[in-house]
C-alpha positions as CSV (number, residue, x, y, z in Angstrom):
1,M,-17.8,-18.2,0.7
2,E,-21.1,-17.3,-0.6
3,K,-21.8,-14.0,-2.4
4,P,-22.9,-11.4,0.0
5,E,-26.0,-9.4,-0.7
6,G,-25.4,-5.8,-1.5
7,P,-21.9,-4.3,-2.2
8,T,-18.9,-6.6,-2.3
9,L,-15.5,-5.8,-0.6
10,G,-12.9,-5.2,-3.3
11,V,-15.4,-5.2,-6.0
12,S,-18.2,-2.6,-5.6
13,G,-16.5,0.7,-6.0
14,D,-19.1,3.4,-5.4
15,E,-18.8,6.0,-2.6
16,I,-21.7,5.8,-0.1
17,A,-22.7,8.9,1.9
18,L,-23.3,8.0,5.4
19,E,-26.1,9.6,7.5
20,S,-27.3,7.3,10.2
21,S,-26.1,4.9,12.9
22,A,-28.2,2.2,11.3
23,Q,-26.5,2.8,7.9
24,M,-23.0,2.8,9.5
25,R,-23.6,-0.3,11.5
26,A,-25.0,-2.2,8.4
27,I,-21.9,-1.2,6.2
28,A,-19.3,-2.0,9.0
29,L,-20.9,-5.4,9.6
30,A,-21.0,-6.1,5.9
31,M,-17.3,-5.2,5.6
32,A,-16.3,-7.1,8.6
33,R,-18.1,-10.2,7.4
34,Q,-16.4,-10.0,3.9
35,C,-12.9,-9.1,5.3
36,Q,-10.3,-11.8,4.9
37,G,-7.1,-10.6,6.6
38,E,-6.7,-7.1,8.0
39,L,-9.2,-4.8,9.9
40,D,-8.2,-1.4,11.2
41,I,-10.5,0.6,13.5
42,A,-9.8,4.1,14.9
43,S,-12.7,5.4,17.1
44,R,-12.8,7.7,20.1
45,Q,-15.1,5.5,22.1
46,L,-15.6,2.3,19.9
47,D,-19.1,3.5,19.1
48,P,-21.3,0.9,20.7
49,A,-24.2,1.4,18.2
50,V,-21.8,0.1,15.5
51,Y,-19.2,-2.1,17.2
52,D,-20.9,-3.5,20.3
53,T,-23.3,-5.9,18.6
54,D,-23.4,-9.5,18.7
55,A,-23.3,-9.7,14.9
56,F,-20.3,-7.4,14.5
57,V,-18.4,-9.3,17.3
58,E,-19.2,-12.7,15.7
59,A,-17.9,-11.4,12.3
60,V,-14.5,-10.3,13.8
61,K,-14.3,-13.5,15.8
62,K,-15.0,-15.5,12.5
63,L,-12.3,-13.4,10.7
64,V,-9.5,-14.0,13.3
65,L,-10.3,-17.6,13.9
66,G,-10.5,-18.3,10.2
67,S,-6.9,-17.3,9.3
68,R,-3.9,-17.4,11.4
69,Y,-2.7,-14.3,9.3
70,A,-5.7,-12.3,10.3
71,R,-5.1,-9.1,12.1
72,V,-7.4,-6.5,13.9
73,R,-6.0,-3.3,15.1
74,I,-8.0,-0.9,17.2
75,L,-7.2,2.6,18.4
76,I,-9.5,4.0,21.1
77,N,-9.1,7.4,22.4
78,S,-11.3,6.9,25.6
79,P,-10.7,3.3,26.8
80,E,-12.1,4.0,30.3
81,I,-15.4,4.6,28.8
82,V,-15.3,1.4,26.8
83,I,-14.2,-0.6,29.7
84,K,-17.0,0.7,32.0
85,Q,-19.6,-0.2,29.1
86,G,-18.3,-3.9,29.2
87,H,-17.9,-3.5,25.4
88,R,-18.2,-7.0,23.7
89,L,-15.5,-6.4,21.1
90,V,-13.0,-5.5,23.9
91,A,-13.9,-8.6,25.8
92,L,-13.3,-10.6,22.5
93,A,-9.8,-8.7,22.0
94,L,-8.8,-9.9,25.6
95,K,-9.5,-13.4,24.9
96,L,-7.8,-13.4,21.4
97,T,-4.8,-11.2,22.0
98,S,-2.7,-12.9,19.4
99,F,-5.0,-11.5,16.6
100,I,-6.6,-8.4,18.1
101,D,-4.5,-5.5,19.3
102,I,-5.9,-2.5,21.1
103,R,-4.0,0.7,21.8
104,T,-4.6,4.3,22.9
105,P,-3.2,7.3,20.7
106,A,-0.3,9.2,22.0
107,P,-1.1,12.2,24.1
108,E,-0.4,14.6,21.1
109,D,-3.0,12.6,18.9
110,Q,-5.8,12.5,21.6
111,D,-7.6,15.4,20.2
112,S,-8.1,13.8,16.9
113,N,-12.0,13.4,16.4
114,Q,-12.0,11.4,13.1
115,A,-13.0,7.7,12.9
116,M,-11.6,5.3,10.4
117,F,-12.5,1.7,9.6
118,I,-10.4,-0.1,6.9
119,A,-11.0,-3.5,5.7
120,D,-8.4,-5.4,3.7
121,R,-6.8,-2.3,2.6
122,T,-9.5,-1.8,0.1
123,G,-12.8,-0.9,1.8
124,Y,-13.3,1.9,4.1
125,I,-15.6,4.1,6.4
126,H,-14.5,7.5,7.3
127,Q,-16.1,10.1,9.5
128,Q,-14.4,13.4,9.8
129,L,-16.2,13.9,13.3
130,S,-16.6,10.6,15.0
131,D,-19.5,11.7,17.3
132,R,-21.6,12.2,14.1
133,Y,-22.8,9.5,11.8
134,E,-22.0,11.7,8.7
135,G,-19.2,10.4,6.6
136,S,-18.3,8.2,3.6
137,A,-17.8,4.6,2.9
138,D,-16.7,2.6,-0.1
139,F,-16.3,-1.3,-0.5
140,S,-13.6,-1.0,-3.2
141,N,-11.3,2.1,-3.2
142,R,-7.7,1.2,-2.6
143,G,-6.5,4.7,-3.2
144,R,-8.6,6.3,-0.5
145,A,-8.4,3.3,1.9
146,G,-4.5,3.5,1.5
147,E,-4.6,7.2,2.5
148,L,-6.7,6.3,5.5
149,L,-4.3,3.5,6.3
150,R,-1.3,5.6,6.2
151,S,-2.8,8.0,8.6
152,F,-3.9,5.1,10.8
153,D,-0.4,3.7,10.7
154,L,1.1,7.1,11.8
155,L,-1.3,7.1,14.8
156,W,-0.7,3.4,15.5
157,E,3.2,3.7,15.6
158,K,3.0,6.3,18.5
159,A,0.2,4.6,20.2
160,A,0.6,2.5,23.3
161,P,-1.3,-0.4,24.9
162,D,-3.5,0.9,27.7
163,P,-2.8,-0.9,31.0
164,N,-6.7,-1.0,31.7
165,L,-7.0,-3.2,28.6
166,R,-4.4,-5.8,29.5
167,R,-5.6,-9.2,30.5
168,L,-4.1,-10.5,33.7
169,H,-2.9,-14.1,33.6
170,I,-2.8,-15.5,37.1
């Protein structure tokens, strides 16, 4: 793998203040392209400006097809909106169900408005309010990424697959 331009996942350890969708999209794409095994995303509506781009979907596809041990977990609070949008990442997940799992948070967790993106347990993007592009990111902070992953895991354990996101095999 060639060295990426900019921050390197697992190496560059400076917190980045996020202020725009373009900045968030660029950082999420860079982390997804560098991710080697585990990608965890929690988002109310799987923000199309960040996650519904050809480049991002291609990065996730390359990740999961590049290793049989790769795993992508996605928590979406509002799957009905994502389905109506024809979200490309969801379409990919429906094709690669062995590697990409999508769930909806439990009813008691539906009011959570934070967004999390954790790459290989070391890089993260965090927004306290998912409908705003203000937040923080770091390409190499295992401590903070671990805290977010523990929060994600608690939500994941109680979450359930949404029947609207199941692929029918006929």
